[in-house]
Structure formats: C-alpha cells, structure tokens
C-alpha positions as CSV (number, residue, x, y, z in Angstrom):
1,X,-45.3,22.7,-35.5
2,X,-42.4,20.5,-36.1
3,X,-40.0,23.2,-36.3
4,X,-41.5,24.7,-32.9
5,X,-41.1,21.2,-31.4
6,X,-37.5,21.0,-32.6
7,X,-36.5,24.2,-31.2
8,X,-38.2,23.4,-27.7
9,X,-36.3,20.3,-27.7
10,X,-33.0,22.1,-28.4
11,X,-33.6,24.6,-25.6
12,X,-34.3,21.7,-23.1
13,X,-31.1,20.1,-24.2
14,X,-29.2,23.1,-23.9
15,X,-30.7,23.7,-20.5
16,X,-29.8,20.1,-19.2
17,X,-26.3,20.5,-20.6
18,X,-25.8,23.8,-18.7
19,X,-27.1,22.1,-15.4
20,X,-24.8,19.1,-15.8
21,X,-21.7,21.4,-16.3
22,X,-22.5,23.1,-13.0
23,X,-22.7,19.7,-11.1
24,X,-19.7,19.8,-8.8
25,X,-17.8,16.4,-9.0
26,X,-17.9,14.5,-5.8
27,X,-14.5,13.0,-4.3
28,X,-14.2,9.4,-5.1
29,X,-14.6,8.0,-1.5
30,X,-15.2,4.4,-2.7
31,X,-11.7,4.3,-4.2
32,X,-10.3,6.1,-1.4
33,X,-11.8,3.8,1.2
34,X,-10.6,0.6,-0.9
35,X,-7.0,2.0,-0.7
36,X,-7.4,2.9,2.8
37,X,-8.4,-0.6,3.9
38,X,-5.5,-2.1,2.1
39,X,-3.0,0.6,3.6
40,X,-4.3,-0.3,7.0
41,X,-3.7,-4.0,6.1
42,X,-0.1,-3.0,5.1
43,X,0.5,-1.4,8.4
44,X,-0.5,-4.6,10.2
45,X,1.6,-6.5,8.0
46,X,4.7,-4.4,8.6
47,X,4.2,-4.6,12.4
48,X,3.7,-8.4,12.6
49,X,6.4,-9.2,10.1
50,X,8.9,-7.2,12.0
51,X,7.8,-8.7,15.4
52,X,8.4,-12.2,14.1
53,X,11.4,-11.9,12.1
54,X,13.5,-9.6,14.2
55,X,15.1,-12.7,15.9
56,X,14.7,-15.1,13.2
57,X,16.7,-13.3,10.5
58,X,19.6,-12.8,13.0
59,X,20.0,-16.8,13.3
60,X,22.7,-18.2,11.1
61,X,20.4,-21.1,9.8
62,X,18.0,-18.5,8.5
63,X,20.4,-15.9,7.1
64,X,19.5,-14.8,3.6
65,X,15.8,-16.1,3.5
66,X,13.2,-14.2,2.0
67,X,10.2,-13.4,4.4
68,X,6.6,-12.6,3.9
69,X,3.4,-12.6,6.0
70,X,-0.3,-13.4,5.5
71,X,-3.3,-13.7,7.7
72,X,-5.2,-16.9,8.3
73,X,-8.0,-17.4,10.6
74,X,-7.5,-14.0,12.1
75,X,-3.9,-14.8,13.0
76,X,-0.6,-13.5,11.3
77,X,1.6,-16.1,10.0
78,X,5.3,-15.4,8.5
79,X,7.1,-17.6,6.2
80,X,10.8,-17.7,5.6
81,X,12.2,-19.5,2.4
82,X,14.4,-19.4,-0.7
83,X,14.3,-20.2,-4.3
84,X,15.6,-23.7,-5.1
85,X,15.7,-24.3,-8.9
86,X,12.4,-23.3,-10.3
87,X,10.7,-23.5,-7.0
88,X,10.3,-21.5,-3.7
89,X,11.1,-23.8,-0.7
90,X,9.5,-23.0,2.7
91,X,12.2,-23.4,5.6
92,X,10.4,-21.6,8.4
93,X,6.7,-20.9,9.3
94,X,5.7,-19.2,12.5
95,X,2.4,-17.8,13.8
96,X,1.7,-14.9,16.3
97,X,-1.2,-15.5,18.6
98,X,-3.4,-12.9,20.3
99,X,-0.8,-12.5,23.1
100,X,1.9,-11.8,20.4
101,X,3.6,-15.1,21.4
102,X,5.6,-16.5,18.3
103,X,5.6,-20.3,17.7
104,X,6.3,-22.7,14.9
105,X,3.3,-23.6,13.1
106,X,2.4,-27.1,12.1
107,X,-1.4,-26.7,11.1
108,X,-2.8,-26.9,7.7
109,X,-2.1,-24.1,5.1
110,X,-2.7,-23.8,1.3
111,X,0.8,-24.9,0.5
112,X,0.5,-24.1,-3.3
113,X,-0.7,-20.6,-2.7
114,X,2.2,-20.0,-0.2
115,X,4.8,-21.4,-2.7
116,X,3.4,-19.1,-5.6
117,X,3.6,-16.1,-3.3
118,X,7.0,-16.9,-2.3
119,X,8.0,-17.3,-5.9
120,X,6.4,-14.1,-7.0
121,X,8.3,-12.4,-4.1
122,X,11.5,-13.7,-5.5
123,X,10.9,-12.7,-9.0
124,X,9.8,-9.1,-7.9
125,X,12.8,-8.9,-5.7
126,X,15.0,-9.7,-8.7
127,X,13.3,-7.0,-10.7
128,X,13.6,-4.5,-7.8
129,X,17.2,-5.0,-7.3
130,X,18.5,-2.2,-9.6
131,X,16.4,0.2,-7.6
132,X,17.8,-1.0,-4.3
133,X,21.6,-0.8,-5.7
134,X,21.0,2.8,-6.9
135,X,18.7,4.4,-4.5
136,X,20.5,4.3,-1.0
137,X,16.9,3.8,0.5
138,X,15.8,0.8,2.6
139,X,12.7,-0.8,1.6
140,X,10.0,-3.1,2.8
141,X,8.2,-5.6,0.8
142,X,4.8,-6.7,1.1
143,X,3.0,-9.7,-0.5
144,X,-0.8,-9.8,-1.2
145,X,-2.9,-12.3,-2.7
146,X,-5.8,-10.6,-4.5
147,X,-9.5,-11.3,-4.8
148,X,-9.0,-12.6,-8.3
149,X,-5.9,-14.7,-7.0
150,X,-3.3,-12.5,-8.7
151,X,-0.4,-11.5,-6.5
152,X,0.8,-8.1,-5.8
153,X,4.3,-7.5,-4.5
154,X,4.8,-3.9,-3.2
155,X,8.1,-2.2,-2.3
156,X,7.7,0.8,0.1
157,X,10.4,2.8,1.9
158,X,11.2,1.4,5.4
159,X,11.9,3.5,8.3
160,X,15.5,4.3,7.8
161,X,18.4,3.3,10.0
162,X,19.4,7.1,10.1
163,X,16.1,7.9,11.9
164,X,14.3,9.3,8.8
165,X,10.9,8.4,7.3
166,X,10.6,8.5,3.6
167,X,7.8,8.8,1.3
168,X,7.1,9.8,-2.5
169,X,8.1,6.5,-4.3
170,X,6.5,3.0,-4.4
171,X,6.6,0.1,-6.7
172,X,3.9,-2.8,-7.3
173,X,4.7,-6.0,-9.3
174,X,1.6,-7.7,-10.3
175,X,1.8,-11.6,-10.9
176,X,-0.5,-14.3,-12.0
177,X,-1.9,-16.9,-9.5
178,X,1.2,-19.0,-10.0
179,X,3.7,-16.2,-9.1
180,X,5.7,-16.9,-12.3
181,X,4.2,-14.6,-14.8
182,X,4.5,-10.7,-14.4
183,X,1.4,-9.2,-15.5
184,X,2.3,-5.5,-15.0
185,X,4.3,-3.1,-13.1
186,X,3.2,0.1,-11.3
187,X,5.7,2.9,-10.3
188,X,5.3,6.0,-8.4
189,X,8.5,7.9,-7.8
190,X,8.2,11.9,-7.4
191,X,9.3,14.3,-5.0
192,X,11.0,11.8,-2.7
193,X,11.0,13.4,0.7
194,X,12.8,12.4,4.0
195,X,11.6,13.4,7.4
196,X,13.0,13.4,10.8
197,X,10.6,11.8,13.4
198,X,10.5,14.1,16.4
199,X,8.5,17.2,17.6
200,X,5.0,16.7,16.5
201,X,4.1,19.0,13.7
202,X,1.8,19.5,10.6
203,X,2.8,17.4,7.6
204,X,1.9,18.4,4.1
205,X,2.7,15.6,1.6
206,X,3.3,16.6,-2.1
207,X,1.5,14.3,-4.5
208,X,0.7,17.0,-7.1
209,X,1.6,14.5,-9.7
210,X,-1.2,12.1,-8.8
211,X,-4.9,12.5,-9.1
212,X,-5.8,10.6,-6.0
213,X,-3.7,9.6,-2.9
214,X,-1.6,6.7,-3.7
215,X,-1.5,3.6,-1.6
216,X,2.1,4.5,-0.4
217,X,0.9,8.0,0.7
218,X,-1.8,6.5,2.8
219,X,0.5,3.8,4.1
220,X,2.8,6.5,5.2
221,X,0.1,8.7,6.8
222,X,-1.2,5.8,8.8
223,X,2.2,4.4,9.9
224,X,3.5,7.9,11.1
225,X,0.2,9.7,12.2
226,X,1.0,9.7,15.9
227,X,4.1,11.8,15.1
228,X,2.2,14.7,13.5
229,X,-0.5,17.0,14.6
230,X,-2.2,16.6,11.2
231,X,-1.4,15.1,7.9
232,X,-2.5,16.5,4.5
233,X,-1.9,14.8,1.2
234,X,-2.0,17.3,-1.6
235,X,-2.9,15.7,-4.9
236,X,-3.6,17.3,-8.4
237,X,-7.3,17.3,-7.7
238,X,-7.9,17.2,-4.1
239,X,-6.8,17.4,-0.6
240,X,-7.1,14.5,2.1
241,X,-6.6,15.5,5.6
242,X,-5.9,13.1,8.6
243,X,-6.7,14.7,11.9
244,X,-6.9,13.4,15.5
245,X,-9.6,14.7,18.1
246,X,-9.2,15.0,21.7
247,X,-10.4,11.5,22.2
248,X,-7.6,10.3,20.2
249,X,-9.9,9.0,17.2
250,X,-8.6,9.8,13.7
251,X,-10.8,10.9,10.8
252,X,-10.4,11.7,7.3
253,X,-11.8,14.6,5.3
254,X,-11.5,15.6,1.6
255,X,-11.8,18.7,-0.5
256,X,-11.6,19.1,-4.2
257,X,-9.4,21.8,-5.7
258,X,-11.0,24.7,-7.4
259,X,-11.9,24.0,-11.0
260,X,-12.6,20.3,-10.4
C-alpha cells in the first residue's frame, strides 16, 4: 500500500510540474506601469523646467546656477542654486501657476529637503562630468525624491541643437536623504541612436540588451510620440507598443517573445 501511495504521489507531482511548465508567463504590467508613471512625471518635469529657466538662465546674475524642479500642492516649482562650501545655496525660487505664469515664490517649502536635493544634484553632476566631456551629447538632469526619502538624479539625452532626438543611454545616481552619500549608480548605454524629427513614421527602439523597457526608453516614447505613427520598444523578452487611435488617445500593448 505504501509503495502504491508513493507511486501515485509521484505521478501527481510529475503532472503538476508538467502543467506549471506549460504556464505562459505574463508581462509584468505592475513594474511597467510604475516606470510609466515616473516617465510621465519626467516629461512634465522637462516641460516646466524649460519653461521656467529659458529666460532666467540667460540673465547674468543667474549664469552658472544648477536648476531643478519639484511639485508642491499641484504646482511646479523651480530652484536655482550652487554649491558654497559644503552646502547648496538657493539663489532663485520660482513657481508656475495654472495659467503658466512664472513668478518668484515666497511661500513655505521644506528647505532642508530642497538643500539636500540641490547638493545631490551637484554631486551627481560632478560624477557625470566625464560623460559630458566625452560623449558630445547634450543631457537633461532630473531630480526626484523617492518615497523612502532617498534622492534619484537622472541624466537623459536632451533634444539636441542639431535637431536630433537621441535614445539608448541613461544614468541614475541614487543618494541618501541628505544628498551627500551616493548609494548606487545605474547605467544603461547600448545602441545609442539619433533620429531626425520630421515626417511621421513608425519607430522601432532596440533595447534587446534589457529584459524590460527602461525608464529612459519610456521617457523618449512619451516625449516624441507625436512625431511617430507608432512606437515599439523591443526588449530581450517582450515588445511594448504605443499607438494612437483616431480620437488621439494613446494606448500601450505588450507581447512576450516566443520562448518566454
């Protein structure tokens, strides 16, 4: 009886294993949506930062400042400052209202958090200078305070003065809440591609060296989707496709590669 029971159990286990091996893995929409939400935020950051600094950065008294933006009470703020000794000093603080008017801000803010973000940006910029000096690519920096109060600084390719849009490289520097201690660095730099923005066409982005769409790839897709009829991000394990319907609404679809 014992031997028969063991044999039956073995058959059941074997059958269960066979079934689990036939289960098709699902695309990780939770992780994708997390990155997509952050990429959406970065596109807003990019727009409002440029809007607020395009004139300020040309004024002699603000030349050479480092700029970063953040949201507070559903409004975008931009800070300009520089390192002075061991601290970051804020020299300009503006806010953009719902009518896109820019004005000096004199309200309350978490000054310690802003100083930490500014210090982290200065630190990251120093680390990133070698890339700037050797790549011949213009970059945009982004500052984001994470839910655990750590600070992420991203460097992504900007729209180039030549009229090209570039994708395929991105850097993240992660600092602790003080902005002084670098916790880790993430770099993705493969198949750097420049595109002339002009006649709408389909775009296929090669991210075959990554298992999932990167934050930079999603930022690029959202930033330039109006210039393409369809955007497809090819990764090692999947395809993610951004399309626009006749009503102008964008939707994402995903497909796993064969064998995954």
